[in-house]
C-alpha positions as a Markdown table, in Angstrom:
| # | Residue | x | y | z |
|---|---|---|---|---|
| 1 | Met | 152.2 | 185.1 | -26.8 |
| 2 | Ala | 154.2 | 183.2 | -29.1 |
| 3 | Lys | 155.2 | 186.4 | -30.5 |
| 4 | Val | 156.1 | 188.2 | -27.4 |
| 5 | Phe | 158.6 | 185.3 | -27.4 |
| 6 | Lys | 159.5 | 185.2 | -30.8 |
| 7 | Ala | 160.3 | 189.6 | -30.8 |
| 8 | Lys | 162.5 | 188.9 | -26.7 |
| 9 | Gly | 164.3 | 186.0 | -28.5 |
| 10 | Pro | 166.4 | 187.4 | -31.4 |
| 11 | Leu | 166.7 | 190.5 | -28.9 |
| 12 | Leu | 167.8 | 188.2 | -26.5 |
| 13 | Ile | 170.4 | 187.2 | -28.9 |
| 14 | Ile | 171.7 | 190.4 | -30.2 |
| 15 | Ala | 172.2 | 191.7 | -26.3 |
| 16 | Leu | 174.1 | 188.2 | -25.6 |
| 17 | Leu | 176.3 | 188.5 | -29.0 |
| 18 | Ser | 177.5 | 192.2 | -28.5 |
| 19 | Ile | 178.6 | 190.6 | -24.5 |
| 20 | Ala | 180.5 | 188.3 | -26.1 |
| 21 | Ile | 182.3 | 190.2 | -28.4 |
| 22 | Phe | 182.8 | 193.2 | -25.5 |
| 23 | Val | 184.5 | 190.5 | -23.6 |
| 24 | Gly | 186.2 | 188.7 | -26.0 |
| 25 | Tyr | 188.0 | 192.2 | -26.8 |
| 26 | Ser | 187.9 | 193.0 | -23.9 |
| 27 | Ile | 190.0 | 190.2 | -23.0 |
| 28 | Ser | 192.4 | 190.4 | -26.1 |
| 29 | Pro | 195.9 | 191.2 | -25.3 |
| 30 | Val | 197.2 | 194.0 | -26.8 |
| 31 | Thr | 200.5 | 193.5 | -28.4 |
| 32 | Ile | 203.6 | 195.5 | -27.3 |
| 33 | Asn | 206.6 | 196.3 | -29.8 |
| 34 | Ala | 210.1 | 196.6 | -28.4 |
| 35 | Ser | 213.3 | 197.2 | -29.8 |
| 36 | Trp | 216.0 | 195.9 | -27.0 |
| 37 | Ala | 219.2 | 198.4 | -26.8 |
| 38 | Asp | 220.8 | 196.0 | -24.8 |
| 39 | Ser | 221.0 | 192.5 | -26.8 |
| 40 | Gln | 223.2 | 190.0 | -26.2 |
| 41 | Lys | 225.3 | 188.3 | -28.5 |
| 42 | Asn | 225.7 | 184.9 | -26.5 |
| 43 | Ile | 225.6 | 183.6 | -22.8 |
| 44 | Glu | 228.9 | 184.5 | -22.1 |
| 45 | Glu | 228.4 | 188.6 | -22.8 |
| 46 | Ala | 225.4 | 188.2 | -21.1 |
| 47 | Tyr | 227.0 | 186.6 | -18.1 |
| 48 | Lys | 229.9 | 189.6 | -18.4 |
| 49 | Asn | 227.9 | 192.7 | -18.9 |
| 50 | Ser | 224.6 | 191.7 | -15.7 |
| 51 | Asp | 225.2 | 192.8 | -12.9 |
| 52 | Leu | 222.9 | 189.8 | -10.9 |
| 53 | Val | 223.2 | 186.3 | -12.0 |
| 54 | Leu | 221.0 | 183.8 | -9.9 |
| 55 | Ile | 218.8 | 181.3 | -10.1 |
| 56 | Ala | 215.2 | 181.3 | -8.6 |
| 57 | Asn | 211.6 | 180.7 | -8.8 |
| 58 | Val | 208.8 | 183.0 | -9.3 |
| 59 | Ser | 206.4 | 183.7 | -6.1 |
| 60 | Ser | 204.2 | 186.3 | -6.7 |
| 61 | Ser | 202.9 | 188.7 | -8.9 |
| 62 | Lys | 201.6 | 192.6 | -9.9 |
| 63 | Ser | 201.2 | 194.2 | -12.8 |
| 64 | Tyr | 201.0 | 198.1 | -12.9 |
| 65 | Lys | 200.7 | 201.3 | -14.9 |
| 66 | Leu | 204.2 | 203.8 | -15.0 |
| 67 | Tyr | 204.6 | 206.3 | -17.5 |
| 68 | Glu | 201.4 | 205.1 | -20.1 |
| 69 | Ser | 203.2 | 201.6 | -19.8 |
| 70 | Val | 202.8 | 198.6 | -17.7 |
| 71 | Phe | 204.9 | 196.0 | -16.0 |
| 72 | Thr | 204.8 | 193.4 | -14.2 |
| 73 | Asn | 207.1 | 192.9 | -10.6 |
| 74 | Tyr | 207.9 | 188.5 | -10.0 |
| 75 | Lys | 208.5 | 188.8 | -6.9 |
| 76 | Ile | 211.7 | 185.5 | -6.3 |
| 77 | Asp | 213.0 | 182.8 | -3.6 |
| 78 | Val | 216.3 | 182.7 | -5.1 |
| 79 | Ile | 217.8 | 179.1 | -4.8 |
| 80 | Lys | 221.3 | 179.7 | -6.3 |
| 81 | Thr | 223.2 | 182.7 | -7.1 |
| 82 | Phe | 226.2 | 182.8 | -10.1 |
| 83 | Lys | 227.4 | 186.5 | -9.7 |
| 84 | Gly | 226.4 | 189.8 | -8.0 |
| 85 | Ser | 225.1 | 188.2 | -4.6 |
| 86 | Asp | 226.8 | 191.2 | -2.6 |
| 87 | Lys | 224.5 | 193.9 | -4.2 |
| 88 | Phe | 220.6 | 192.4 | -3.4 |
| 89 | Ser | 218.6 | 191.5 | -0.5 |
| 90 | Ser | 217.2 | 187.8 | -2.1 |
| 91 | Asp | 214.0 | 188.3 | 0.7 |
| 92 | Lys | 213.2 | 192.0 | -1.6 |
| 93 | Ile | 214.2 | 191.6 | -4.9 |
| 94 | Glu | 212.0 | 192.3 | -7.8 |
| 95 | Val | 212.2 | 190.8 | -11.5 |
| 96 | Arg | 210.4 | 193.7 | -13.7 |
| 97 | Leu | 209.5 | 192.8 | -17.1 |
| 98 | Asn | 207.4 | 195.1 | -19.8 |
| 99 | Gly | 203.7 | 193.6 | -20.2 |
| 100 | Gly | 201.3 | 192.2 | -17.4 |
| 101 | Lys | 197.7 | 192.2 | -16.8 |
| 102 | Ile | 195.5 | 195.3 | -15.7 |
| 103 | Gly | 191.8 | 194.4 | -15.0 |
| 104 | Leu | 190.6 | 193.0 | -18.1 |
| 105 | Lys | 193.2 | 193.5 | -20.4 |
| 106 | Glu | 196.7 | 191.5 | -21.2 |
| 107 | Tyr | 199.5 | 193.7 | -22.5 |
| 108 | Arg | 202.5 | 191.2 | -23.8 |
| 109 | Val | 205.6 | 192.8 | -25.5 |
| 110 | Lys | 205.7 | 190.5 | -29.0 |
| 111 | Gly | 208.4 | 187.3 | -28.7 |
| 112 | Gln | 208.2 | 187.7 | -24.8 |
| 113 | Glu | 206.6 | 185.0 | -22.5 |
| 114 | Met | 205.7 | 186.3 | -18.7 |
| 115 | Leu | 206.6 | 184.3 | -16.6 |
| 116 | Asn | 205.2 | 181.2 | -14.8 |
| 117 | His | 204.4 | 181.6 | -10.5 |
| 118 | Lys | 206.8 | 178.2 | -9.1 |
| 119 | Gly | 208.0 | 178.0 | -12.1 |
| 120 | Thr | 212.4 | 178.1 | -11.8 |
| 121 | Tyr | 214.1 | 180.4 | -14.3 |
| 122 | Leu | 217.3 | 181.5 | -14.4 |
| 123 | Phe | 218.1 | 185.5 | -14.3 |
| 124 | Leu | 220.4 | 187.4 | -16.1 |
| 125 | Leu | 220.2 | 191.1 | -14.8 |
| 126 | Lys | 220.9 | 194.8 | -14.2 |
| 127 | Lys | 220.0 | 197.3 | -11.3 |
| 128 | Val | 216.5 | 199.0 | -13.0 |
| 129 | Trp | 217.9 | 201.8 | -10.7 |
| 130 | Pro | 221.5 | 201.4 | -10.7 |
| 131 | Asn | 221.4 | 204.8 | -8.4 |
| 132 | Asn | 219.4 | 204.3 | -5.6 |
| 133 | Pro | 221.2 | 201.7 | -3.2 |
| 134 | Asp | 218.1 | 201.0 | -1.6 |
| 135 | Ser | 216.4 | 199.5 | -4.8 |
| 136 | Gln | 215.8 | 196.2 | -5.5 |
| 137 | Glu | 214.6 | 196.1 | -9.0 |
| 138 | Tyr | 215.9 | 194.6 | -11.6 |
| 139 | Ala | 215.5 | 193.5 | -15.4 |
| 140 | Pro | 216.3 | 190.9 | -17.2 |
| 141 | Ile | 219.5 | 192.2 | -19.7 |
| 142 | Gly | 218.5 | 192.1 | -23.4 |
| 143 | Gly | 214.9 | 192.5 | -22.2 |
| 144 | Phe | 213.3 | 188.7 | -22.7 |
| 145 | Gln | 217.1 | 187.5 | -23.2 |
| 146 | Gly | 217.9 | 187.4 | -19.6 |
| 147 | Ile | 215.2 | 185.1 | -18.6 |
| 148 | Ile | 215.7 | 181.7 | -19.3 |
| 149 | Ser | 213.3 | 178.8 | -18.2 |
| 150 | Leu | 214.5 | 175.7 | -16.1 |
| 151 | Thr | 214.2 | 172.6 | -14.6 |
| 152 | Asn | 215.3 | 171.2 | -11.8 |
| 153 | Asp | 216.0 | 167.5 | -11.3 |
| 154 | Asn | 217.9 | 167.1 | -7.4 |
| 155 | Gly | 219.7 | 170.4 | -8.4 |
| 156 | Asn | 220.7 | 169.4 | -11.3 |
| 157 | Phe | 219.8 | 172.8 | -13.1 |
| 158 | Val | 218.7 | 172.0 | -17.0 |
| 159 | Gly | 217.8 | 175.1 | -20.0 |
| 160 | Gln | 214.4 | 174.6 | -21.6 |
| 161 | Asn | 212.4 | 175.9 | -24.4 |
| 162 | Phe | 210.3 | 178.7 | -23.5 |
| 163 | Asn | 210.4 | 181.7 | -25.5 |
| 164 | Asn | 211.7 | 179.8 | -28.7 |
| 165 | Ile | 213.6 | 183.6 | -30.4 |
| 166 | Asn | 215.7 | 184.0 | -27.1 |
| 167 | Arg | 219.0 | 183.0 | -28.6 |
| 168 | Leu | 220.8 | 182.2 | -25.4 |
| 169 | Glu | 218.0 | 180.1 | -24.5 |
| 170 | Lys | 218.8 | 177.6 | -27.8 |
| 171 | Glu | 222.4 | 177.8 | -26.2 |
| 172 | Leu | 221.8 | 176.0 | -23.0 |
| 173 | Thr | 218.4 | 174.1 | -24.1 |
| 174 | Gly | 219.1 | 171.3 | -22.9 |
| 175 | Lys | 222.4 | 172.3 | -21.0 |
| 176 | Ser | 222.9 | 171.6 | -17.3 |
| 177 | Leu | 223.9 | 175.0 | -16.2 |
| 178 | Asn | 226.1 | 173.4 | -13.9 |
| 179 | Leu | 228.7 | 172.9 | -16.7 |
| 180 | Asn | 228.2 | 176.2 | -17.7 |
| 181 | Phe | 228.8 | 178.8 | -15.0 |
């Protein structure tokens, strides 16, 4: 009986290790490299070049494949609009980011953080389909540059560290947005 147990033990260990390696491989993130053509020099330039500038909370998200790429659309709850309020329907607006999670596989653009549900952000956005008046899908200007995480202290929105390679974020970290816009 002891020989049978010993023979099954190593096989069981090999099987469990194989499963662990497969699962670990399956959920490890795939890094996507991107070069943004509309990189912005500073917050003033980003504001000027954006179609829509607003503060909003993320309420939900959905990842999907499109043209062999992975995207995530975030539904947002608009808190305050600085620019472009006539261009969108606040109950239908979605913010699109490259990357997301499909099944067990996570796809991430190098240097771009995915958004947190219930997080509050400043969005500097461009319309994804500008020739479609019915489209309510927007993307951040300058790739990830157009998203800056905020804290909300009774309506006083302050920039906070979220993406340390975003030079626009560095301009607003620790500063009140009420003073800048």
